[in-house]
DSSP file (Angstrom, degrees, kcal/mol; ACC not computed):
  #  RESIDUE AA STRUCTURE BP1 BP2  ACC     N-H-->O    O-->H-N    N-H-->O    O-->H-N    TCO  KAPPA ALPHA  PHI   PSI    X-CA   Y-CA   Z-CA
    1    1 A M              0   0    0      0, 0.0     2,-0.4     0, 0.0    51,-0.2   0.000 360.0 360.0 360.0 137.3   10.8   13.2   10.5
    2    2 A E  E     -A   51   0A   0     49,-2.7    49,-2.3     2,-0.0     2,-0.5  -0.828 360.0-145.9-101.7 132.0   13.2   10.9    8.9
    3    3 A C  E     -A   50   0A   0     -2,-0.4     2,-0.4    47,-0.2    47,-0.2  -0.872  18.1-169.3 -94.7 127.7   14.4    7.6   10.3
    4    4 A I  E     -A   49   0A   0     45,-2.9    45,-2.7    -2,-0.5     2,-0.5  -0.966   9.7-173.0-122.4 131.6   18.0    6.7    9.5
    5    5 A V  E     +A   48   0A   0     -2,-0.4     2,-0.4    43,-0.2    43,-0.2  -0.983  19.3 158.5-123.9 117.1   19.7    3.4   10.1
    6    6 A K  E     -A   47   0A   0     41,-2.2    41,-3.8    -2,-0.5     2,-0.1  -0.999  39.0-123.8-141.6 141.7   23.4    3.2    9.5
    7    7 A H  E >>  -A   46   0A   0     -2,-0.4     3,-2.4    39,-0.3     4,-0.7  -0.504  43.1-104.0 -71.3 155.5   26.3    1.0   10.6
    8    8 A F  G >4 S+     0   0    0     37,-2.0     3,-1.4     1,-0.3    -1,-0.1   0.861 121.9  60.2 -48.1 -42.5   29.1    2.9   12.2
    9    9 A S  G 34 S+     0   0    0     34,-0.3    -1,-0.3     1,-0.3    34,-0.0   0.650 105.3  49.6 -64.6 -16.4   31.2    2.6    8.9
   10   10 A Q  G <4 S+     0   0    0     -3,-2.4    -1,-0.3     2,-0.1    -2,-0.2   0.533  84.7 109.3 -99.2  -9.0   28.4    4.5    7.0
   11   11 A L    <<  -     0   0    0     -3,-1.4     2,-0.1    -4,-0.7    -3,-0.0  -0.419  65.2-129.4 -71.9 141.6   28.0    7.5    9.3
   12   12 A T     >  -     0   0    0     -2,-0.1     4,-2.4     1,-0.1     5,-0.2  -0.441  25.7-110.2 -78.8 162.9   29.2   10.9    8.2
   13   13 A A  H  > S+     0   0    0      1,-0.2     4,-2.2     2,-0.2     5,-0.1   0.883 120.6  52.1 -59.4 -39.7   31.5   12.9   10.5
   14   14 A D  H  > S+     0   0    0      2,-0.2     4,-2.3     1,-0.2    -1,-0.2   0.911 109.4  48.6 -66.1 -43.9   28.6   15.3   11.0
   15   15 A E  H  > S+     0   0    0      2,-0.2     4,-2.5     1,-0.2    -2,-0.2   0.933 111.6  48.8 -59.9 -48.2   26.2   12.6   12.0
   16   16 A L  H  X S+     0   0    0     -4,-2.4     4,-2.4     1,-0.2     5,-0.2   0.894 110.4  52.2 -62.3 -41.2   28.7   11.0   14.4
   17   17 A F  H  X S+     0   0    0     -4,-2.2     4,-2.5     2,-0.2    -1,-0.2   0.925 110.6  46.9 -58.3 -46.7   29.3   14.5   16.0
   18   18 A L  H  X S+     0   0    0     -4,-2.3     4,-2.3     2,-0.2    -2,-0.2   0.898 112.4  50.6 -66.8 -38.7   25.6   15.1   16.5
   19   19 A I  H  X S+     0   0    0     -4,-2.5     4,-2.5     2,-0.2    -2,-0.2   0.934 113.6  44.3 -61.2 -47.2   25.1   11.6   18.0
   20   20 A Y  H  X S+     0   0    0     -4,-2.4     4,-2.4     2,-0.2     5,-0.3   0.881 111.4  53.7 -67.5 -39.4   28.0   12.1   20.4
   21   21 A K  H  X S+     0   0    0     -4,-2.5     4,-1.9    -5,-0.2    -1,-0.2   0.929 113.0  43.5 -59.8 -46.2   26.9   15.5   21.3
   22   22 A L  H  X S+     0   0    0     -4,-2.3     4,-1.7     2,-0.2     5,-0.2   0.928 114.0  49.6 -64.7 -46.7   23.4   14.3   22.2
   23   23 A R  H  X S+     0   0    0     -4,-2.5     4,-2.8     1,-0.2     5,-0.5   0.911 114.1  44.2 -61.9 -45.3   24.5   11.2   24.1
   24   24 A V  H  X>S+     0   0    0     -4,-2.4     5,-2.5     1,-0.2     4,-1.3   0.868 109.4  56.4 -71.9 -33.4   27.0   13.1   26.2
   25   25 A S  I  <>S+     0   0    0     -4,-1.9     5,-2.4    -5,-0.3    -1,-0.2   0.857 121.4  29.2 -66.9 -30.5   24.5   16.0   26.9
   26   26 A V  I  <>S+     0   0    0     -4,-1.7     5,-1.5     3,-0.2    -2,-0.2   0.926 126.9  36.7 -92.3 -54.0   22.0   13.4   28.4
   27   27 A F  I  <5S+     0   0    0     -4,-2.8    -3,-0.2    -5,-0.2    -2,-0.1   0.723 132.6  22.3 -78.3 -22.5   24.1   10.5   29.8
   28   28 A V  I  <>S+     0   0    0     -4,-1.3     5,-2.0    -5,-0.5    -3,-0.2   0.810 132.9  28.4-107.3 -52.6   27.0   12.6   31.2
   29   29 A V  I > <S+     0   0    0     -5,-2.5     3,-1.2     3,-0.2    -3,-0.2   0.988 124.8  39.8 -79.2 -59.6   25.8   16.2   31.8
   30   30 A E  I 3 <S+     0   0    0     -5,-2.4    -3,-0.2     1,-0.3    -4,-0.2   0.894 124.0  40.1 -58.0 -41.7   22.0   15.9   32.4
   31   31 A Q  T 3 <S-     0   0    0     -5,-1.5    -1,-0.3     2,-0.1    -2,-0.2   0.415 104.5-131.3 -90.7   4.7   22.4   12.8   34.5
   32   32 A N  T < 5 +     0   0    0     -3,-1.2    -3,-0.2     1,-0.2    -4,-0.1   0.928  59.8 139.8  47.3  55.4   25.6   14.1   36.2
   33   33 A C      < -     0   0    0     -5,-2.0     2,-0.6    -6,-0.1    -1,-0.2  -0.783  41.6-156.2-135.2  89.3   27.4   10.9   35.6
   34   34 A P        +     0   0    0      0, 0.0     2,-0.3     0, 0.0    -6,-0.1  -0.528  40.1 127.5 -67.3 115.2   31.0   11.1   34.5
   35   35 A Y  S    S-     0   0    0     -2,-0.6     2,-1.8     0, 0.0     3,-0.2  -0.952  72.9 -80.1-156.9 170.0   31.9    8.0   32.6
   36   36 A Q        +     0   0    0     -2,-0.3    -8,-0.0     1,-0.2     0, 0.0  -0.571  52.2 171.8 -79.3  84.2   33.5    7.0   29.3
   37   37 A E        +     0   0    0     -2,-1.8     2,-0.5     2,-0.0    -1,-0.2   0.909  61.1  64.4 -66.1 -43.2   30.3    7.4   27.2
   38   38 A V  S    S+     0   0    0     -3,-0.2     2,-0.2     3,-0.0    -1,-0.0  -0.729  75.7 168.3 -83.8 124.5   32.0    7.0   23.8
   39   39 A D    >   -     0   0    0     -2,-0.5     3,-1.3     1,-0.0     4,-0.3  -0.806  50.9 -98.5-134.5 174.6   33.3    3.4   23.6
   40   40 A D  G >  S+     0   0    0      1,-0.3     3,-1.1    -2,-0.2     4,-0.4   0.696 110.1  74.3 -66.6 -20.8   34.7    0.9   21.2
   41   41 A F  G >> S+     0   0    0      1,-0.3     3,-1.6     2,-0.2     4,-0.9   0.807  79.9  74.3 -64.6 -27.5   31.3   -0.8   20.9
   42   42 A D  G X4 S+     0   0    0     -3,-1.3     3,-0.6     1,-0.3   -34,-0.3   0.842  88.3  60.4 -53.9 -34.2   30.1    2.1   18.7
   43   43 A R  G <4 S+     0   0    0     -3,-1.1   -34,-0.3    -4,-0.3    -1,-0.3   0.765 108.5  42.4 -67.0 -25.1   32.3    0.8   15.9
   44   44 A E  G <4 S+     0   0    0     -3,-1.6    -1,-0.2    -4,-0.4    -2,-0.2   0.571 101.2 100.0 -93.2 -11.3   30.3   -2.5   15.8
   45   45 A A    <<  -     0   0    0     -4,-0.9   -37,-2.0    -3,-0.6     2,-0.5  -0.305  67.7-133.0 -85.8 156.2   26.8   -0.9   16.2
   46   46 A Y  E     -AB   7  62A   0     16,-2.4    16,-2.8   -39,-0.2     2,-0.6  -0.918  29.4-145.2 -94.0 131.7   24.0    0.0   13.9
   47   47 A H  E     -AB   6  61A   0    -41,-3.8   -41,-2.2    -2,-0.5     2,-0.5  -0.899  14.3-168.4-106.7 122.6   23.0    3.6   14.8
   48   48 A V  E     +AB   5  60A   0     12,-2.7    12,-1.9    -2,-0.6     2,-0.3  -0.932  18.0 158.5-114.2 125.6   19.3    4.3   14.5
   49   49 A F  E     -AB   4  59A   0    -45,-2.7   -45,-2.9    -2,-0.5     2,-0.4  -0.996  35.8-133.4-149.5 155.2   18.1    7.9   14.7
   50   50 A F  E     -AB   3  58A   0      8,-1.9     7,-3.0    -2,-0.3     8,-1.2  -0.893  27.8-179.5-103.8 136.3   15.3   10.4   13.9
   51   51 A R  E     +AB   2  56A   0    -49,-2.3   -49,-2.7    -2,-0.4     2,-0.2  -0.994   7.5 165.4-136.3 142.8   16.2   13.6   12.3
   52   52 A D  E >   - B   0  55A   0      3,-2.3     3,-1.4    -2,-0.4    -2,-0.0  -0.682  60.0 -69.4-137.2-165.9   14.1   16.6   11.2
   53   53 A E  T 3  S+     0   0    0      1,-0.3     3,-0.1    -2,-0.2    -2,-0.0   0.738 131.6  54.9 -63.8 -22.8   14.8   20.2   10.2
   54   54 A E  T 3  S-     0   0    0      1,-0.3     2,-0.3     0, 0.0    -1,-0.3   0.610 116.4-112.3 -86.8 -13.8   15.7   21.0   13.8
   55   55 A G  E <   +B   52   0A   0     -3,-1.4    -3,-2.3     0, 0.0    -1,-0.3  -0.874  69.1   5.1 123.2-153.7   18.3   18.3   13.9
   56   56 A L  E     +B   51   0A   0     -2,-0.3    -5,-0.2    -5,-0.2     3,-0.1  -0.527  54.3 171.2 -74.6 128.7   18.7   15.0   15.8
   57   57 A Q  E     +     0   0A   0     -7,-3.0    23,-3.1     1,-0.4    24,-0.5   0.642  62.7   5.1-113.9 -21.7   15.5   14.1   17.7
   58   58 A A  E     -BC  50  79A   0     -8,-1.2    -8,-1.9    21,-0.3    -1,-0.4  -0.980  62.6-177.9-161.3 154.5   16.0   10.6   19.0
   59   59 A Y  E     +BC  49  78A   0     19,-2.6    19,-3.0    -2,-0.3     2,-0.3  -0.994   9.1 161.6-156.8 146.7   18.8    8.0   18.9
   60   60 A L  E     -B   48   0A   0    -12,-1.9   -12,-2.7    -2,-0.3     2,-0.4  -0.951  24.7-134.7-153.2 165.9   19.7    4.4   19.9
   61   61 A R  E     -BC  47  75A   0     14,-2.7    14,-2.4    -2,-0.3     2,-0.5  -0.971   6.6-150.2-125.7 149.2   22.4    1.9   19.0
   62   62 A V  E     -BC  46  74A   0    -16,-2.8   -16,-2.4    -2,-0.4    12,-0.2  -0.966  16.1-160.8-116.2 121.5   21.9   -1.8   18.2
   63   63 A L  E     - C   0  73A   0     10,-3.3    10,-2.2    -2,-0.5   -18,-0.1  -0.835  18.2-117.0-110.7 139.3   24.9   -4.0   19.1
   64   64 A P    >   -     0   0    0      0, 0.0     3,-1.3     0, 0.0     4,-0.4  -0.276  42.8 -87.8 -67.6 158.2   25.6   -7.5   17.6
   65   65 A G  T 3  S+     0   0    0      1,-0.2     6,-0.2    37,-0.2     7,-0.2  -0.339 114.3  40.2 -59.1 145.9   25.6  -10.5   19.9
   66   66 A G  T 3  S+     0   0    0      3,-3.1    -1,-0.2     5,-0.3     6,-0.1   0.428  98.2  82.4  92.4  -1.6   29.1  -11.1   21.4
   67   67 A T  S <  S-     0   0    0     -3,-1.3    -2,-0.1     2,-0.7     5,-0.1   0.797 116.5 -10.8 -95.1 -85.4   29.9   -7.4   22.0
   68   68 A V  S    S+     0   0    0     -4,-0.4    -3,-0.1     1,-0.2     4,-0.1   0.909 141.3  10.9 -80.3 -45.6   28.3   -6.3   25.3
   69   69 A F  S    S-     0   0    0      2,-0.5    -3,-3.1    -5,-0.3    -2,-0.7  -0.818  78.6-109.6-125.6 164.3   26.2   -9.5   25.8
   70   70 A P  S    S+     0   0    0      0, 0.0     2,-0.1     0, 0.0     3,-0.1   0.878 106.5  59.2 -59.4 -36.7   26.0  -12.9   24.1
   71   71 A E  S    S-     0   0    0     -6,-0.2    -2,-0.5     1,-0.1    -5,-0.3  -0.412 106.1 -85.0 -85.9 163.9   22.7  -11.7   22.7
   72   72 A V  E     - d   0 107A   0     34,-0.8    36,-2.5    -7,-0.2     2,-0.3  -0.430  55.0-162.4 -59.4 145.3   22.0   -8.7   20.4
   73   73 A S  E     -Cd  63 108A   0    -10,-2.2   -10,-3.3    34,-0.2     2,-0.4  -0.943  19.9-148.9-136.4 159.3   21.5   -5.6   22.5
   74   74 A I  E     +C   62   0A   0     34,-0.7    36,-0.4    -2,-0.3     2,-0.3  -0.973  30.6 151.0-122.3 138.6   20.0   -2.2   22.4
   75   75 A G  E     +C   61   0A   0    -14,-2.4   -14,-2.7    -2,-0.4    36,-0.1  -0.931  39.6  54.0-155.4-179.6   21.4    0.8   24.3
   76   76 A R  E     -     0   0A   0     -2,-0.3     2,-0.5   -16,-0.2    -1,-0.1   0.868  64.3-178.4  55.3  43.7   21.9    4.5   24.5
   77   77 A V  E     +     0   0A   0    -17,-0.1     2,-0.4    -3,-0.1   -17,-0.2  -0.589   8.1 164.0 -78.3 121.1   18.2    5.2   24.0
   78   78 A I  E     -C   59   0A   0    -19,-3.0   -19,-2.6    -2,-0.5     2,-0.4  -1.000  23.9-173.6-141.0 137.6   17.4    8.9   23.9
   79   79 A A  E     -C   58   0A   0     -2,-0.4   -21,-0.3   -21,-0.2     8,-0.1  -0.998  17.7-150.3-125.6 130.7   14.6   11.1   22.8
   80   80 A V  S    S+     0   0    0    -23,-3.1     2,-0.6    -2,-0.4    -1,-0.1   0.941  93.2  43.1 -63.3 -48.5   15.0   14.9   22.9
   81   81 A K  S    S-     0   0    0    -24,-0.5     3,-0.4    -3,-0.1     2,-0.2  -0.884  89.6-151.4-100.5 123.9   11.3   15.5   23.5
   82   82 A R        +     0   0    0     -2,-0.6    -2,-0.0     1,-0.2    -4,-0.0  -0.618  63.9  19.7-101.8 154.4   10.0   13.1   26.0
   83   83 A R  S    S+     0   0    0     -2,-0.2    -1,-0.2     1,-0.1     0, 0.0   0.838  92.1 101.9  60.8  37.9    6.5   11.6   26.6
   84   84 A C  S    S-     0   0    0     -3,-0.4    -2,-0.1     0, 0.0    -1,-0.1   0.295  97.3-100.3-128.7   5.1    5.4   12.3   23.1
   85   85 A G  S  > S+     0   0    0     -4,-0.1     4,-2.0     4,-0.0     5,-0.2   0.199  94.8 107.3 100.3 -17.7    5.7    8.9   21.4
   86   86 A I  H  > S+     0   0    0     -5,-0.2     4,-2.1     1,-0.2     5,-0.1   0.821  77.3  56.3 -69.5 -29.4    9.0    9.3   19.6
   87   87 A G  H  > S+     0   0    0     -6,-0.2     4,-2.8     2,-0.2    -1,-0.2   0.920 107.6  48.3 -62.8 -43.9   10.8    7.1   22.1
   88   88 A S  H  > S+     0   0    0      1,-0.2     4,-2.3     2,-0.2    -2,-0.2   0.903 112.4  48.7 -65.0 -40.7    8.4    4.2   21.4
   89   89 A R  H  X S+     0   0    0     -4,-2.0     4,-1.9     2,-0.2    -1,-0.2   0.900 112.2  49.5 -64.1 -40.1    8.7    4.7   17.6
   90   90 A L  H  X S+     0   0    0     -4,-2.1     4,-2.4     2,-0.2    -2,-0.2   0.945 109.8  50.2 -62.0 -49.2   12.5    4.7   18.0
   91   91 A L  H  X S+     0   0    0     -4,-2.8     4,-2.7     1,-0.2     5,-0.2   0.909 108.7  53.1 -56.7 -46.5   12.5    1.5   20.1
   92   92 A A  H  X S+     0   0    0     -4,-2.3     4,-2.4     1,-0.2    -1,-0.2   0.904 110.3  47.7 -56.1 -42.8   10.3   -0.2   17.4
   93   93 A E  H  X S+     0   0    0     -4,-1.9     4,-2.4     2,-0.2    -2,-0.2   0.869 109.9  52.4 -69.3 -36.0   12.8    0.8   14.8
   94   94 A G  H  X S+     0   0    0     -4,-2.4     4,-2.4     2,-0.2    -2,-0.2   0.913 110.5  47.7 -63.3 -43.0   15.7   -0.5   16.9
   95   95 A I  H  X S+     0   0    0     -4,-2.7     4,-2.2     2,-0.2    -2,-0.2   0.918 112.2  50.1 -64.4 -42.4   13.9   -3.8   17.4
   96   96 A R  H  X S+     0   0    0     -4,-2.4     4,-3.0    -5,-0.2     5,-0.2   0.914 110.5  49.6 -59.0 -43.6   13.3   -4.0   13.6
   97   97 A T  H  X>S+     0   0    0     -4,-2.4     4,-2.8     2,-0.2     5,-0.9   0.905 108.3  52.9 -61.4 -44.6   16.9   -3.3   12.9
   98   98 A A  H  X5S+     0   0    0     -4,-2.4     6,-2.1     1,-0.2     4,-0.8   0.903 114.8  42.6 -61.6 -39.1   18.0   -6.0   15.4
   99   99 A K  H  X5S+     0   0    0     -4,-2.2     4,-0.9     4,-0.2    -2,-0.2   0.952 121.9  37.2 -72.5 -48.3   15.8   -8.5   13.6
  100  100 A E  H  <5S+     0   0    0     -4,-3.0    -2,-0.2    -5,-0.2    -3,-0.2   0.914 127.9  29.6 -73.6 -43.9   16.6   -7.5   10.0
  101  101 A K  H  <5S+     0   0    0     -4,-2.8    -3,-0.2    -5,-0.2    -1,-0.1   0.828 135.3  24.6 -86.5 -33.9   20.3   -6.6   10.2
  102  102 A L  H  <<S-     0   0    0     -5,-0.9   -37,-0.2    -4,-0.8    -3,-0.2   0.321  93.6-127.0-118.5   3.3   21.5   -8.9   13.0
  103  103 A H     <  -     0   0    0     -4,-0.9    -4,-0.2    -6,-0.3    -3,-0.1   0.866  39.8-167.3  52.9  41.5   18.8  -11.7   12.8
  104  104 A A        +     0   0    0     -6,-2.1    -1,-0.2     1,-0.2     3,-0.1  -0.329  29.6 176.4 -64.7 138.4   18.1  -11.3   16.6
  105  105 A K  S    S+     0   0    0      1,-0.4    40,-3.1    -2,-0.0    41,-0.6   0.582  79.3  20.8-106.3 -28.6   16.1  -14.0   18.3
  106  106 A T  E     - E   0 144A   0     38,-0.2   -34,-0.8    39,-0.2     2,-0.5  -0.993  66.7-155.6-137.9 143.5   16.5  -12.3   21.7
  107  107 A I  E     -dE  72 143A   0     36,-2.3    36,-2.5    -2,-0.3     2,-0.4  -0.991  11.2-165.1-122.1 131.9   17.4   -8.7   22.6
  108  108 A R  E     +dE  73 142A   0    -36,-2.5   -34,-0.7    -2,-0.5     2,-0.3  -0.929  11.3 175.8-115.9 136.9   19.0   -8.0   26.0
  109  109 A I  E     - E   0 141A   0     32,-2.8    32,-2.3    -2,-0.4     2,-0.6  -0.936  32.3-136.2-135.1 157.2   19.2   -4.5   27.5
  110  110 A E  E     - E   0 140A   0    -36,-0.4     2,-0.3    -2,-0.3    30,-0.2  -0.971  36.8-169.3-109.1 111.7   20.3   -2.8   30.7
  111  111 A A  E     - E   0 139A   0     28,-2.9    28,-2.1    -2,-0.6     2,-0.3  -0.779  29.0-111.1-103.9 141.8   17.6   -0.4   31.4
  112  112 A Q  E >   - E   0 138A   0     -2,-0.3     3,-2.7    26,-0.2    26,-0.3  -0.578  38.5-120.7 -65.4 133.4   17.6    2.4   34.0
  113  113 A T  G >  S+     0   0    0     24,-2.2     3,-1.7    -2,-0.3    -1,-0.1   0.780 109.0  60.3 -53.0 -35.5   15.0    1.3   36.4
  114  114 A Y  G 3  S+     0   0    0     23,-0.3    -1,-0.3     1,-0.3     4,-0.2   0.758 101.0  58.3 -65.2 -22.1   12.7    4.2   36.1
  115  115 A A  G <> S+     0   0    0     -3,-2.7     4,-1.8     1,-0.2     3,-0.5   0.360  72.1 107.2 -90.0   6.7   12.3    3.3   32.4
  116  116 A K  H <> S+     0   0    0     -3,-1.7     4,-2.6     1,-0.2     5,-0.2   0.888  76.8  51.4 -52.2 -46.9   11.0   -0.2   33.0
  117  117 A P  H  > S+     0   0    0      0, 0.0     4,-1.9     0, 0.0    -1,-0.2   0.875 106.6  55.8 -61.0 -34.7    7.4    0.5   32.0
  118  118 A F  H  > S+     0   0    0     -3,-0.5     4,-0.5     1,-0.2    -2,-0.2   0.937 112.8  40.6 -60.6 -47.3    8.6    2.0   28.7
  119  119 A Y  H ><>S+     0   0    0     -4,-1.8     5,-2.2     1,-0.2     3,-0.9   0.842 110.3  57.8 -72.0 -34.1   10.4   -1.2   27.8
  120  120 A E  H ><5S+     0   0    0     -4,-2.6     3,-1.7     1,-0.2    -1,-0.2   0.879  98.6  60.5 -65.3 -33.7    7.6   -3.4   29.1
  121  121 A R  H 3<5S+     0   0    0     -4,-1.9    -1,-0.2     1,-0.3    -2,-0.2   0.773 104.6  50.4 -60.2 -25.4    5.2   -1.7   26.7
  122  122 A A  T <<5S-     0   0    0     -3,-0.9    -1,-0.3    -4,-0.5    -2,-0.2   0.438 130.6 -95.9 -92.0  -3.1    7.5   -3.0   23.9
  123  123 A G  T < 5S+     0   0    0     -3,-1.7    21,-0.4     1,-0.3    -3,-0.2   0.441  75.6 142.2 101.9   1.3    7.5   -6.5   25.3
  124  124 A F      < -     0   0    0     -5,-2.2     2,-0.4    19,-0.1    -1,-0.3  -0.417  34.0-154.4 -71.1 152.5   10.6   -6.6   27.4
  125  125 A R  E     -F  142   0A   0     17,-2.3    17,-2.0    -2,-0.1     2,-0.1  -0.990  22.3-108.2-130.2 136.0   10.6   -8.5   30.7
  126  126 A Q  E     +F  141   0A   0     -2,-0.4    15,-0.3    15,-0.2     3,-0.1  -0.392  35.2 173.3 -64.4 136.3   12.8   -7.9   33.7
  127  127 A T        +     0   0    0     13,-2.9     2,-0.3    -2,-0.1    14,-0.2   0.292  56.0  44.0-126.7   6.4   15.4  -10.6   34.2
  128  128 A S  S    S-     0   0    0     12,-0.8     2,-0.1     3,-0.0     3,-0.1  -0.947  80.0-100.8-144.5 164.4   17.6   -9.3   37.0
  129  129 A A        -     0   0    0     -2,-0.3    11,-0.3     1,-0.1    -2,-0.1  -0.435  60.9 -80.8 -74.7 163.6   17.5   -7.7   40.4
  130  130 A E        +     0   0    0     -2,-0.1     2,-0.3     9,-0.1     9,-0.2  -0.399  56.7 175.7 -66.7 142.0   18.2   -4.0   40.5
  131  131 A F  E     -G  138   0A   0      7,-2.6     7,-3.5     5,-0.1     2,-0.5  -0.954  29.7-110.0-142.6 161.6   21.9   -3.0   40.3
  132  132 A L  E     -G  137   0A   0     -2,-0.3     2,-0.5     5,-0.2     7,-0.0  -0.820  27.0-178.8 -95.9 132.3   23.9    0.2   40.1
  133  133 A E  E >  S-G  136   0A   0      3,-2.4     3,-1.7    -2,-0.5    -2,-0.0  -0.979  80.1 -15.6-129.2 120.1   25.8    1.1   37.0
  134  134 A D  T 3  S-     0   0    0     -2,-0.5    -1,-0.1     1,-0.3    -2,-0.0   0.839 129.3 -55.8  53.3  36.1   27.8    4.3   37.2
  135  135 A G  T 3  S+     0   0    0      1,-0.2    -1,-0.3  -102,-0.0    -3,-0.0   0.451 116.5 111.0  84.0  -0.6   25.7    5.2   40.3
  136  136 A I  E <  S- G   0 133A   0     -3,-1.7    -3,-2.4  -103,-0.0    -1,-0.2  -0.920  73.6-113.0-114.3 131.1   22.3    4.8   38.5
  137  137 A P  E     + G   0 132A   0      0, 0.0   -24,-2.2     0, 0.0   -23,-0.3  -0.414  45.4 171.1 -66.0 131.6   19.9    2.0   39.3
  138  138 A H  E     -EG 112 131A   0     -7,-3.5    -7,-2.6   -26,-0.3     2,-0.3  -0.876  20.3-159.8-132.8 164.5   19.5   -0.4   36.4
  139  139 A I  E     -E  111   0A   0    -28,-2.1   -28,-2.9    -2,-0.3     2,-0.3  -0.974  24.4-118.3-136.4 151.8   17.8   -3.8   35.6
  140  140 A E  E     -E  110   0A   0    -11,-0.3   -13,-2.9    -2,-0.3   -12,-0.8  -0.744  35.2-177.1 -87.0 145.5   18.5   -6.3   32.9
  141  141 A M  E     -EF 109 126A   0    -32,-2.3   -32,-2.8    -2,-0.3     2,-0.3  -0.959   9.3-156.6-140.0 154.9   15.6   -7.0   30.5
  142  142 A R  E     -EF 108 125A   0    -17,-2.0   -17,-2.3    -2,-0.3     2,-0.5  -0.970   7.7-157.3-134.1 148.2   15.0   -9.3   27.6
  143  143 A L  E     -E  107   0A   0    -36,-2.5   -36,-2.3    -2,-0.3     2,-0.6  -0.990  13.1-152.2-122.1 120.7   12.7   -9.4   24.6
  144  144 A E  E     -E  106   0A   0     -2,-0.5   -38,-0.2   -21,-0.4    -2,-0.0  -0.823   9.6-172.7 -93.4 122.2   12.1  -12.8   23.1
  145  145 A L              0   0    0    -40,-3.1   -39,-0.2    -2,-0.6    -1,-0.1   0.524 360.0 360.0 -97.7  -6.4   11.3  -12.5   19.4
  146  146 A E              0   0    0    -41,-0.6    -1,-0.2     0, 0.0   -40,-0.1   0.402 360.0 360.0-116.4 360.0   10.4  -16.1   18.5
C-alpha cells in the first residue's frame, strides 16, 4: 500500500475525484448527514492517503494553523476497512505531515465522540465538553508535540 502526501495544488483530477467520492460516501451518505462536505479549506490542505491496486483505502487532510483553528488541525479521517490498523497508520502519517510540512507544535481536532479512544491511542487529549456538529456528537482534542 502506497502512502501519498500532496498539497491540494499537486493533486490530479482523478485523485481529487476519488477523495471527494470517498468523503461524501462516508460523511454524508453513510452517516446520513447532509452538509457542505467539500469546502474551501481543501485548497489550503495537505491531503494524505493510502492507495493500493483496489483504489483509495484511507484518507485525511492536514490544515495549516489559521484556517479552521489557530493551530494546525487534522480532519476528515477515513479508512475504508475499519479496525485493521490502517487508520492508526494513516493518523501517524498525518501527524508526521503536520510536523514536517507545517512545523506543528500542537494539533487540534474535532473528533466524533465515539472515536475518542482511537485518538487517545495517538496521544490526543480531550479539551472540551461534548457538542453537536451537524447533528453528530463531537469533542475537541489536542496533541502537544513538544
